[in-house]
C-alpha positions as CSV (number, residue, x, y, z in Angstrom):
1,X,-28.8,-7.3,81.0
2,X,-26.8,-9.6,79.3
3,X,-29.7,-12.1,77.4
4,X,-31.6,-8.6,76.7
5,X,-27.9,-7.4,75.0
6,X,-27.8,-11.1,73.3
7,X,-31.0,-10.1,71.9
8,X,-30.5,-6.8,70.7
9,X,-27.6,-8.0,68.9
10,X,-29.3,-11.0,67.4
11,X,-31.5,-8.3,66.1
12,X,-29.1,-6.0,64.7
13,X,-27.3,-8.6,62.5
14,X,-30.5,-10.4,61.6
15,X,-31.5,-6.6,60.8
16,X,-28.2,-5.9,58.8
17,X,-28.2,-8.8,56.8
18,X,-31.5,-8.5,55.4
19,X,-31.4,-4.7,54.9
20,X,-30.2,-3.4,51.7
21,X,-29.1,-0.3,51.1
22,X,-30.4,1.3,48.0
23,X,-27.5,1.6,45.0
24,X,-27.2,3.1,41.5
25,X,-25.1,1.2,39.0
26,X,-21.1,1.6,38.9
27,X,-21.4,3.2,35.5
28,X,-23.5,6.4,37.6
29,X,-21.6,8.3,39.5
30,X,-20.7,12.3,40.1
31,X,-19.0,13.9,36.9
32,X,-20.8,12.0,34.7
33,X,-22.5,13.4,31.3
34,X,-26.0,12.1,30.6
35,X,-26.9,11.8,26.8
36,X,-29.1,14.7,25.7
37,X,-32.1,14.0,23.8
38,X,-32.8,11.1,25.3
39,X,-34.5,9.4,28.4
40,X,-31.5,8.3,30.0
41,X,-32.0,4.7,31.7
42,X,-31.3,4.9,35.6
43,X,-30.6,1.6,37.1
44,X,-29.6,0.2,40.5
45,X,-30.7,-2.7,43.4
46,X,-32.4,-2.2,46.6
47,X,-34.4,-4.7,49.1
48,X,-37.4,-6.0,46.9
49,X,-40.3,-4.1,46.3
50,X,-38.5,-1.4,48.1
51,X,-39.9,2.3,46.9
52,X,-37.7,4.4,44.9
53,X,-37.6,8.5,44.7
54,X,-35.6,9.9,42.3
55,X,-34.9,13.4,41.9
56,X,-33.3,15.2,38.9
57,X,-33.6,18.8,37.4
58,X,-36.5,20.0,39.4
59,X,-38.5,16.8,38.3
60,X,-39.2,14.1,40.2
61,X,-39.6,10.3,39.0
62,X,-40.4,6.9,41.2
63,X,-39.3,3.3,40.8
64,X,-39.9,-0.2,42.6
65,X,-37.3,-2.6,42.8
66,X,-38.3,-5.9,41.8
67,X,-38.6,-9.6,43.4
68,X,-34.8,-9.7,42.3
69,X,-34.1,-6.5,44.4
70,X,-33.6,-4.5,40.7
71,X,-35.0,-1.4,39.8
72,X,-34.7,1.0,37.1
73,X,-36.4,3.9,35.4
74,X,-35.7,6.9,32.9
75,X,-34.9,9.9,33.4
76,X,-36.7,13.4,31.6
77,X,-35.3,13.7,28.3
78,X,-33.0,16.8,28.7
79,X,-31.1,19.3,26.4
80,X,-27.8,20.6,26.5
81,X,-26.5,22.2,30.4
82,X,-25.6,21.6,33.7
83,X,-24.2,21.0,36.2
84,X,-27.2,19.1,38.2
85,X,-27.4,16.9,40.9
86,X,-29.3,13.8,40.7
87,X,-30.8,12.5,44.6
88,X,-32.1,8.9,44.2
89,X,-34.3,7.8,47.8
90,X,-35.4,4.6,49.6
91,X,-34.0,3.7,53.0
92,X,-31.1,5.9,52.4
93,X,-30.0,8.8,50.1
94,X,-27.3,9.2,47.2
95,X,-26.2,12.3,45.8
96,X,-24.5,12.5,42.8
97,X,-23.0,16.1,42.0
98,X,-21.8,18.0,38.7
99,X,-23.7,16.1,36.0
100,X,-23.8,17.5,32.7
101,X,-26.4,17.1,29.7
102,X,-24.0,16.6,26.4
103,X,-22.8,13.8,24.1
104,X,-22.0,10.3,25.4
105,X,-19.9,7.5,23.6
106,X,-18.4,4.5,24.2
107,X,-15.0,3.5,22.9
108,X,-13.7,-0.1,22.7
109,X,-11.5,-2.1,21.2
110,X,-8.0,-3.6,22.0
111,X,-4.7,-1.9,23.0
112,X,-4.8,1.4,20.0
113,X,-8.0,2.0,22.3
114,X,-6.6,1.3,25.4
115,X,-3.2,3.7,24.6
116,X,-3.2,6.4,27.1
117,X,-2.5,10.0,26.7
118,X,1.0,9.2,28.2
119,X,2.6,7.9,25.7
120,X,1.4,9.8,22.5
121,X,3.3,11.9,20.8
122,X,4.1,15.2,22.6
123,X,2.3,13.9,25.5
124,X,3.7,16.5,28.2
125,X,2.3,19.4,26.1
126,X,-0.9,17.5,25.5
127,X,-1.6,17.0,29.1
128,X,-0.4,20.3,30.2
129,X,-3.1,21.7,28.0
130,X,-5.9,19.4,28.8
131,X,-8.1,21.9,30.7
132,X,-11.3,20.7,29.6
133,X,-14.0,20.8,32.5
134,X,-16.9,19.6,29.8
135,X,-15.0,16.7,29.0
136,X,-15.4,13.5,31.0
137,X,-14.5,10.1,31.1
138,X,-15.5,6.5,32.6
139,X,-12.9,3.7,32.4
140,X,-14.6,0.2,32.8
141,X,-12.3,-2.2,35.1
142,X,-10.8,-4.7,33.1
143,X,-13.3,-7.7,34.2
144,X,-13.9,-11.2,32.4
145,X,-17.8,-13.1,32.6
146,X,-18.3,-16.2,32.1
147,X,-22.0,-15.3,32.3
148,X,-23.6,-11.7,32.0
149,X,-22.4,-9.3,35.1
150,X,-24.8,-7.1,36.5
151,X,-22.3,-4.7,37.8
152,X,-18.9,-3.2,37.7
153,X,-16.2,-3.8,40.4
154,X,-15.6,0.3,40.1
155,X,-14.9,3.5,38.1
156,X,-15.9,6.8,37.9
157,X,-16.7,9.4,36.4
158,X,-13.5,11.9,35.8
159,X,-13.1,15.5,34.6
160,X,-10.6,16.3,32.0
161,X,-7.8,18.1,33.7
162,X,-3.9,18.0,33.6
163,X,-3.9,15.7,36.4
164,X,-5.6,12.9,35.2
165,X,-6.2,13.1,31.5
166,X,-2.8,11.1,31.4
167,X,-4.4,7.8,31.9
168,X,-7.5,8.7,29.8
169,X,-7.8,6.6,26.5
170,X,-5.7,8.9,24.1
171,X,-7.8,8.0,20.9
172,X,-10.7,8.9,23.4
173,X,-10.1,11.6,24.3
174,X,-8.5,13.2,21.0
175,X,-12.2,12.3,19.5
176,X,-13.8,13.6,22.1
177,X,-11.8,17.0,22.0
178,X,-12.6,17.1,18.4
179,X,-16.5,17.2,19.1
180,X,-16.0,19.6,22.3
181,X,-14.2,22.2,19.8
182,X,-16.6,21.6,16.8
183,X,-19.8,21.0,19.0
184,X,-19.1,23.4,22.2
185,X,-21.2,20.7,24.1
186,X,-20.1,18.6,26.9
187,X,-18.8,15.4,26.1
188,X,-19.1,12.3,28.0
189,X,-16.7,9.4,26.8
190,X,-17.4,5.1,28.3
191,X,-13.9,3.4,27.6
192,X,-14.1,0.3,27.8
193,X,-11.8,-1.8,26.1
194,X,-8.8,-4.6,26.9
195,X,-5.3,-4.9,24.5
196,X,-4.8,-7.7,22.4
197,X,-8.4,-9.0,22.3
198,X,-10.3,-10.5,19.9
199,X,-13.9,-9.2,18.2
200,X,-16.1,-12.5,19.7
201,X,-14.8,-11.9,23.2
202,X,-17.0,-8.3,22.8
203,X,-19.9,-10.0,21.6
204,X,-23.2,-11.1,23.3
205,X,-23.9,-14.8,24.0
206,X,-27.0,-14.1,22.7
207,X,-25.8,-13.3,19.4
208,X,-22.0,-14.9,19.3
209,X,-24.1,-18.3,19.7
210,X,-25.4,-18.0,16.4
211,X,-21.9,-18.0,14.0
212,X,-21.2,-21.5,13.8
213,X,-17.4,-20.9,14.5
214,X,-18.2,-20.3,18.2
215,X,-20.9,-22.8,18.9
216,X,-18.9,-25.0,20.4
217,X,-16.3,-22.8,22.1
218,X,-19.5,-20.8,23.8
219,X,-21.1,-24.5,24.9
220,X,-17.9,-25.3,27.0
221,X,-17.8,-21.9,28.4
222,X,-21.4,-22.2,29.7
223,X,-20.5,-25.9,31.1
224,X,-17.1,-24.6,32.5
225,X,-16.1,-25.3,36.1
226,X,-14.3,-22.1,36.8
227,X,-13.5,-22.9,40.3
228,X,-11.5,-25.7,38.8
229,X,-10.7,-24.1,35.7
230,X,-6.8,-23.8,36.7
231,X,-6.7,-27.5,37.5
232,X,-7.9,-28.3,34.2
233,X,-5.5,-26.1,32.6
234,X,-2.8,-28.0,34.4
235,X,-4.2,-31.3,33.6
236,X,-4.5,-30.5,29.8
237,X,-0.7,-29.0,29.7
238,X,0.4,-32.5,31.4
239,X,-1.6,-34.4,28.5
240,X,0.9,-32.4,26.0
241,X,4.1,-33.6,27.5
242,X,3.2,-36.6,28.4
243,X,2.7,-36.2,31.9
244,X,6.2,-34.6,32.8
245,X,6.1,-31.1,31.9
246,X,9.7,-29.9,30.7
247,X,11.4,-27.8,33.3
248,X,15.2,-27.5,32.2
249,X,16.5,-26.5,28.7
250,X,19.0,-29.3,27.6
251,X,19.4,-28.2,24.3
252,X,21.8,-24.7,25.6
253,X,24.4,-25.7,27.9
254,X,27.4,-24.2,29.1
255,X,27.1,-22.0,25.8
256,X,26.6,-24.8,23.7
257,X,23.8,-25.0,21.6
258,X,23.4,-29.0,21.7
259,X,19.8,-28.8,19.6
260,X,21.3,-26.8,16.6
261,X,23.7,-29.6,15.9
262,X,23.3,-30.2,12.2
263,X,23.6,-34.1,13.2
264,X,21.0,-34.0,15.9
265,X,18.7,-36.9,15.8
266,X,15.4,-35.3,15.7
267,X,13.1,-37.3,14.0
268,X,11.3,-38.2,17.8
269,X,10.5,-34.2,17.9
270,X,6.7,-32.8,17.2
271,X,5.9,-31.3,13.9
272,X,4.8,-28.2,13.8
273,X,3.6,-25.5,11.5
274,X,6.0,-22.5,10.9
275,X,5.2,-19.8,10.8
276,X,2.2,-19.8,13.3
277,X,1.9,-19.4,17.0
278,X,2.4,-21.9,18.9
279,X,-1.0,-20.9,20.6
280,X,-2.9,-22.3,16.9
281,X,-1.0,-25.4,16.8
282,X,-2.2,-27.3,20.0
283,X,0.1,-25.4,22.5
284,X,-2.9,-23.0,23.8
285,X,-2.0,-22.6,27.7
286,X,2.3,-22.8,27.0
287,X,4.8,-20.1,28.2
288,X,8.5,-21.2,28.0
289,X,11.6,-22.5,25.7
290,X,11.0,-24.2,22.6
291,X,13.5,-25.5,19.6
292,X,12.4,-25.6,16.4
293,X,14.6,-27.5,13.2
294,X,14.6,-27.8,9.7
295,X,16.1,-28.9,6.8
296,X,16.7,-27.3,3.3
297,X,18.9,-28.5,0.1
298,X,20.9,-26.3,-2.0
299,X,23.2,-26.8,-5.1
300,X,26.8,-26.5,-4.8
301,X,26.7,-22.8,-6.7
302,X,24.1,-21.4,-4.3
303,X,26.0,-22.3,-1.1
304,X,29.2,-20.6,-2.1
305,X,27.6,-17.8,-1.7
306,X,26.8,-15.6,1.7
307,X,22.8,-15.1,2.0
308,X,20.1,-13.5,3.6
309,X,18.1,-14.9,6.0
310,X,14.5,-14.2,6.5
311,X,12.6,-15.6,9.4
312,X,9.5,-13.7,9.6
313,X,8.8,-12.8,13.3
314,X,9.3,-14.5,16.7
315,X,7.4,-14.0,19.9
316,X,9.5,-12.9,21.9
317,X,12.8,-13.5,21.8
318,X,14.9,-15.8,18.8
319,X,18.7,-17.2,18.6
320,X,18.9,-18.6,15.2
321,X,22.2,-21.2,14.1
322,X,22.4,-22.8,10.4
323,X,24.9,-26.0,10.4
324,X,25.3,-25.0,14.0
325,X,26.7,-21.4,13.4
326,X,24.9,-18.5,15.0
327,X,23.9,-16.3,12.9
328,X,21.6,-14.0,14.9
329,X,19.5,-13.1,17.8
330,X,16.5,-10.5,18.8
331,X,14.2,-10.0,21.7
332,X,11.5,-8.2,20.2
333,X,7.9,-10.0,19.7
334,X,7.1,-7.4,16.9
335,X,10.3,-7.3,14.7
336,X,10.9,-9.0,11.3
337,X,14.2,-11.3,11.6
338,X,16.7,-10.7,9.0
339,X,19.8,-12.1,9.8
340,X,23.1,-12.0,7.3
341,X,24.3,-15.3,6.7
342,X,28.2,-15.1,5.7
343,X,30.2,-17.0,3.2
344,X,31.1,-20.6,4.2
345,X,28.1,-21.2,6.7
346,X,25.9,-22.6,3.6
347,X,26.9,-26.2,2.0
348,X,26.1,-28.4,-0.5
349,X,23.2,-30.7,-0.3
350,X,21.0,-30.5,2.8
351,X,22.0,-27.7,5.4
352,X,20.1,-27.6,8.9
353,X,18.2,-24.2,10.5
354,X,17.7,-24.2,14.1
355,X,15.7,-21.6,15.9
356,X,15.6,-21.3,20.1
357,X,12.6,-19.8,20.8
358,X,12.0,-18.0,24.0
359,X,8.5,-17.0,24.9
360,X,7.7,-14.9,28.1
361,X,3.9,-14.2,27.6
362,X,1.1,-14.3,25.4
363,X,1.8,-15.3,21.9
364,X,4.8,-17.6,21.7
365,X,6.6,-19.2,18.4
366,X,7.7,-18.2,15.1
367,X,4.7,-16.4,13.5
368,X,3.8,-14.2,10.2
369,X,3.1,-15.3,6.9
370,X,4.3,-17.8,4.6
371,X,5.8,-15.7,2.4
372,X,8.3,-13.9,5.2
373,X,10.1,-17.4,5.8
374,X,12.6,-17.5,3.5
375,X,16.2,-18.1,2.6
376,X,17.9,-15.2,-0.1
377,X,20.5,-16.7,-2.2
378,X,21.4,-13.9,-4.4
379,X,18.1,-12.9,-6.3
380,X,16.8,-16.5,-5.5
381,X,14.1,-17.5,-2.9
382,X,14.6,-20.9,-1.1
383,X,11.3,-21.3,0.8
384,X,11.4,-22.5,4.4
385,X,7.7,-22.0,5.2
386,X,6.1,-25.5,6.1
387,X,6.4,-28.1,8.8
388,X,9.4,-27.8,10.8
389,X,10.5,-30.2,14.1
390,X,10.2,-28.7,17.5
391,X,10.6,-29.6,20.8
392,X,9.8,-27.6,23.9
393,X,12.3,-27.8,26.8
394,X,10.8,-25.7,29.7
395,X,7.2,-25.1,30.1
396,X,5.3,-23.0,32.2
397,X,1.3,-22.5,32.2
398,X,0.5,-19.1,30.0
399,X,-1.5,-17.3,32.5
400,X,-3.4,-17.9,35.6
401,X,-6.8,-18.1,35.5
402,X,-9.1,-17.2,32.3
403,X,-7.7,-15.0,29.7
404,X,-10.2,-12.7,27.9
405,X,-9.5,-14.8,24.4
406,X,-10.0,-18.1,25.7
407,X,-13.6,-18.1,25.1
408,X,-16.1,-15.8,23.2
409,X,-18.2,-13.6,25.0
410,X,-16.4,-13.2,28.0
411,X,-15.9,-9.1,28.0
412,X,-19.5,-8.8,26.6
413,X,-20.2,-10.9,29.7
414,X,-17.8,-8.3,32.2
415,X,-17.5,-4.7,30.2
416,X,-20.6,-4.4,28.1
417,X,-23.2,-5.8,29.8
418,X,-23.2,-3.9,32.8
419,X,-23.0,-0.9,31.0
420,X,-26.0,-1.8,29.2
421,X,-28.5,0.4,28.2
422,X,-26.6,3.7,29.4
423,X,-28.2,6.3,27.3
424,X,-25.5,7.0,24.4
425,X,-25.1,8.8,21.1
426,X,-22.5,5.9,19.5
427,X,-19.6,4.4,19.7
428,X,-16.0,4.2,18.6
429,X,-13.9,1.2,17.9
430,X,-10.1,0.3,17.6
431,X,-9.6,-3.2,17.0
432,X,-8.5,-6.2,14.3
433,X,-5.4,-6.7,14.7
434,X,-6.6,-10.0,16.8
435,X,-8.3,-11.1,14.4
436,X,-5.8,-10.6,11.1
437,X,-5.0,-14.3,10.5
438,X,-9.0,-14.5,10.4
439,X,-9.2,-11.9,8.2
440,X,-12.3,-13.5,6.2
441,X,-14.1,-14.5,9.0
442,X,-14.0,-11.0,10.5
443,X,-16.5,-10.0,7.7
444,X,-19.2,-11.1,9.1
445,X,-17.8,-11.3,13.0
446,X,-17.5,-7.5,13.1
447,X,-21.1,-6.8,11.5
448,X,-22.2,-8.9,13.9
449,X,-20.9,-7.0,16.8
450,X,-22.2,-3.9,15.4
451,X,-25.9,-5.3,15.1
452,X,-25.7,-6.9,18.5
453,X,-24.4,-3.8,20.2
454,X,-27.2,-1.7,19.0
455,X,-30.1,-4.6,19.5
456,X,-28.7,-4.7,23.0
457,X,-28.7,-0.9,23.8
458,X,-32.2,-0.9,22.2
459,X,-32.1,3.0,21.1
460,X,-31.7,1.9,17.2
461,X,-29.4,2.0,14.7
462,X,-26.9,4.2,16.4
463,X,-23.7,6.0,14.7
464,X,-21.2,3.0,15.3
465,X,-17.1,4.6,13.8
466,X,-14.0,2.6,13.5
467,X,-10.3,2.8,13.0
468,X,-9.2,0.6,10.1
469,X,-6.0,-0.7,10.9
470,X,-2.9,1.8,10.5
471,X,0.3,0.5,8.4
472,X,2.9,-2.1,10.5
473,X,5.6,-4.3,9.6
474,X,8.4,-3.7,6.8
475,X,7.3,-2.7,3.4
476,X,7.0,-5.3,0.6
477,X,9.7,-5.5,-2.1
478,X,7.2,-7.0,-4.5
479,X,3.4,-7.3,-4.6
480,X,2.1,-10.2,-2.3
481,X,-1.0,-11.2,-0.2
482,X,-1.4,-10.1,3.2
483,X,-3.6,-10.8,6.2
484,X,-3.7,-6.9,7.5
485,X,-5.2,-5.8,3.9
486,X,-7.4,-8.4,3.9
487,X,-8.8,-7.6,7.5
488,X,-9.1,-3.8,6.0
489,X,-11.3,-5.2,3.5
490,X,-13.4,-6.5,5.9
491,X,-13.6,-3.6,8.0
492,X,-14.4,-1.3,4.7
493,X,-17.3,-4.1,3.8
494,X,-18.6,-3.0,7.2
495,X,-19.9,0.3,6.1
496,X,-22.5,-1.2,4.1
497,X,-24.2,-1.3,7.5
498,X,-26.3,2.2,8.2
499,X,-24.7,4.8,9.9
500,X,-21.1,3.7,10.2
501,X,-17.9,5.6,9.7
502,X,-14.4,4.3,8.8
503,X,-11.3,6.5,9.5
504,X,-8.2,5.0,7.6
505,X,-5.3,5.4,9.2
506,X,-2.9,3.7,6.7
507,X,-0.3,6.9,6.5
508,X,0.3,7.1,10.1
509,X,1.2,3.9,11.1
510,X,4.9,3.0,12.4
511,X,6.7,-0.5,11.0
512,X,8.6,-1.5,13.8
513,X,5.5,-0.7,16.2
514,X,1.7,-2.0,16.9
515,X,1.3,0.7,18.7
516,X,1.4,4.1,16.6
517,X,2.3,7.1,18.9
518,X,0.6,9.6,16.6
519,X,-3.5,9.1,18.5
520,X,-4.1,12.7,17.5
521,X,-4.9,12.2,13.9
522,X,-6.6,9.1,14.8
523,X,-9.2,11.1,17.4
524,X,-9.0,13.8,14.4
525,X,-10.5,11.4,11.4
526,X,-12.8,9.6,14.1
527,X,-14.4,12.8,15.0
528,X,-14.6,14.1,11.0
529,X,-16.7,11.1,10.6
530,X,-18.8,11.4,13.7
531,X,-19.5,15.0,12.4
532,X,-20.7,14.1,9.1
533,X,-22.4,10.4,10.3
534,X,-23.9,11.3,13.8
535,X,-24.1,15.3,13.6
536,X,-24.7,15.9,9.6
537,X,-22.2,18.3,9.2
538,X,-21.0,19.4,5.9
539,X,-17.3,17.8,6.0
540,X,-15.1,15.1,4.3
541,X,-14.9,12.7,6.4
542,X,-12.9,10.0,4.4
543,X,-10.3,9.7,1.7
544,X,-11.0,8.5,-1.7
545,X,-12.7,5.1,-2.2
546,X,-12.6,2.7,-4.8
547,X,-15.9,2.9,-7.0
548,X,-15.6,1.3,-10.1
549,X,-12.5,0.1,-12.9
550,X,-12.4,0.6,-16.5
551,X,-10.2,-1.0,-18.9
552,X,-8.9,0.7,-22.1
553,X,-6.2,-1.5,-23.9
554,X,-3.2,-1.6,-21.7
555,X,-4.3,0.7,-19.2
556,X,-6.7,0.5,-16.2
557,X,-8.5,3.7,-15.4
558,X,-10.0,3.7,-11.5
559,X,-12.7,6.2,-10.2
560,X,-12.8,7.3,-7.0
561,X,-15.9,8.3,-4.5
562,X,-15.4,10.3,-1.4
563,X,-12.7,12.9,-3.3
564,X,-13.4,16.1,-1.3
565,X,-12.8,19.1,-3.4
566,X,-10.3,16.5,-5.9
567,X,-7.5,14.1,-5.8
568,X,-4.0,15.3,-4.7
569,X,-0.6,13.6,-5.3
570,X,1.9,13.8,-2.5
571,X,5.2,12.9,-4.2
572,X,7.6,15.6,-5.3
573,X,8.1,13.3,-8.6
574,X,4.5,13.3,-9.5
575,X,3.6,9.5,-9.7
576,X,1.4,7.6,-7.8
577,X,2.5,4.6,-5.6
578,X,1.1,1.7,-4.0
579,X,-0.8,0.5,-7.1
580,X,-0.2,-2.9,-8.2
581,X,-1.7,-4.6,-11.4
582,X,-2.5,-7.9,-12.9
583,X,-3.5,-10.0,-15.9
584,X,-5.6,-12.9,-16.0
585,X,-2.8,-14.9,-14.7
586,X,-3.2,-13.2,-11.1
587,X,0.7,-12.0,-11.4
588,X,0.5,-8.6,-9.5
589,X,3.6,-6.1,-10.9
590,X,3.9,-2.7,-9.1
591,X,2.0,0.1,-11.6
592,X,2.5,3.3,-12.8
593,X,-0.2,5.6,-11.6
594,X,-1.5,9.4,-13.0
595,X,-4.1,11.2,-11.7
596,X,-6.8,11.9,-14.3
597,X,-9.4,14.7,-12.9
598,X,-10.5,15.0,-9.7
599,X,-12.3,12.0,-9.3
600,X,-10.2,9.2,-11.5
601,X,-6.6,7.8,-11.8
602,X,-5.0,6.0,-14.6
603,X,-3.0,2.9,-13.9
604,X,-0.6,0.7,-15.7
605,X,2.6,-1.5,-16.3
606,X,4.9,-2.5,-18.9
607,X,4.5,-6.1,-17.5
608,X,1.2,-6.3,-18.1
609,X,-0.6,-6.3,-21.4
610,X,-4.5,-6.8,-20.5
611,X,-5.1,-5.9,-17.1
612,X,-7.7,-7.6,-15.5
613,X,-7.1,-6.6,-11.5
614,X,-6.2,-3.5,-9.7
615,X,-5.0,-3.3,-6.3
616,X,-4.2,-0.3,-4.0
617,X,-2.1,-0.1,-0.7
618,X,-2.7,-4.1,-0.7
619,X,0.2,-5.0,1.8
620,X,0.8,-5.1,5.8
621,X,2.7,-1.4,5.4
622,X,1.9,0.4,1.9
623,X,4.4,3.0,3.0
624,X,4.8,4.6,0.0
625,X,1.1,5.3,-0.3
626,X,0.8,8.8,-1.6
627,X,-2.8,9.2,-3.0
628,X,-4.8,11.4,-0.9
629,X,-7.7,14.0,-1.3
630,X,-7.1,17.8,-1.2
631,X,-8.6,17.5,2.6
632,X,-5.8,15.5,3.5
633,X,-7.4,12.5,4.0
634,X,-5.3,9.0,2.1
635,X,-7.0,7.2,0.0
636,X,-8.6,3.6,1.7
637,X,-7.1,0.6,0.4
638,X,-8.9,-1.8,-1.7
639,X,-8.9,-4.4,-4.5
640,X,-10.8,-5.0,-7.8
641,X,-10.5,-8.5,-7.7
642,X,-12.2,-11.2,-5.9
643,X,-9.9,-13.7,-5.8
644,X,-9.3,-15.6,-3.4
645,X,-7.5,-14.5,-0.1
646,X,-4.8,-16.6,2.3
647,X,-7.4,-16.1,5.1
648,X,-10.7,-17.4,3.8
């Protein structure tokens, strides 16, 4: 009897180990929405050569698993409707219920797409009213892939109710709600986003490998020993600090800032450019504390005054001294540091500026743009950008394991490949903040991403819509160059691709928050683009866009397209703002502007007799922008010149 039981147990182990239940990819679940008018792909896994039968809406289709156990088929093309039940049978049976046929969109990008309904303006009211049973969302779990991943680790389609809408992507939800109101058909959203990520991590290995900027990184990724990745990072960290990782901050002891002392010898300290995150300065895996020091010269007259120190931004926390005197401290990664320097702190000749930076995670160091790092004495600016001294005094690994921006294609592999080729109508995208310092490169990277996704899905040039970056950071006192303006320009350039649309949010950002809470208008404006581009509705989907410049004497006339029923000036004093103008010397001055007619404005400045170039909304935060069309959409930032930018 024991022999029989033993033999039976062996058989059961063998049988259990060789028999694989039929399963469908995780993107398919009850409550899902399938794309109307499309032969929707359906796929999954089973035993090799196993025959699969699928029943859906009164029709039957069959498939057979290949030698690797994967099977795939397409469902019959259907019109709007439901609910339906999908039955998949092989050696076992799967039943998915409450399936609707409607419009399906992918929503992707970084944190402003990831931002949930719980955190938007009027969230309590929005959540209480979110009872839309025909609106569904699938949230893709965060996952990094060294190589393309076949399936997701989790996720399910959820019906929109007050109980669960709070964790929906806010932009995705408000976009879907607009489509639901206008089309009155089921709307499905696949949210696959991750905060702080760069565009190239969302592009397939096949196409990112064609970009010369990422060839080396992709080659490293393919050869990476992921099991020993943590140890390799530790070894690199040891190499940065001569085999001894700093563990105790000796610069600040018993309340005394020893490393802020003017007479401190710092010649043997390392050199770093400021402003620039230390991740981009040769310290890619570092969190902790570092001291920055630089020197600047003042005349006797200058030193007799009070001053303002403009320190750009510091990630995350700083304490700042001039000549050993504490002049300010801030704990916020996204705030401009502007510190008052009292009379008596500055001195004739050499002055020493010291900054203690504490970075808790993510980026670290003094960062921003060169123009934002200076000392202002009366009306004079003493530039402080350039080479500084730096000494790390307390260091830890920035993060365990691999991060999504460590290499290109990681998030395509982990979060896009597993959902391709699920049937979709199009995609919406909100990203770019993390690529702003490489805005010129983004011109090609972003368009590569759009083309790549269209190629991978294999359903032609499906509609691809995106959000142009909102206004953010402090407004500029004078016209100047801007990484964010150049990134917006790169986004505008992508409209050259077919079936694309862009929602400008240049008027609804927040100076002190990279995550504006008004996601309602973002979703609405994306929705207008979808109605125009994807559904061919007669709607105004864009604010005024630059068409051409005409110079007449000392004035420049700017002609626009996308003016809707006409241009509108939102200013009680009647002057257009956010325009700047330059002559052949390339020096820009704020300009006055007036509306000429429904499609044109005139721009001029007493400082420029012979204008050559005009810019509009050209800055991180053109907060005084007041040119719209009558439909309430803001004019899109632009420049008429093609002079070399700061990110080229």
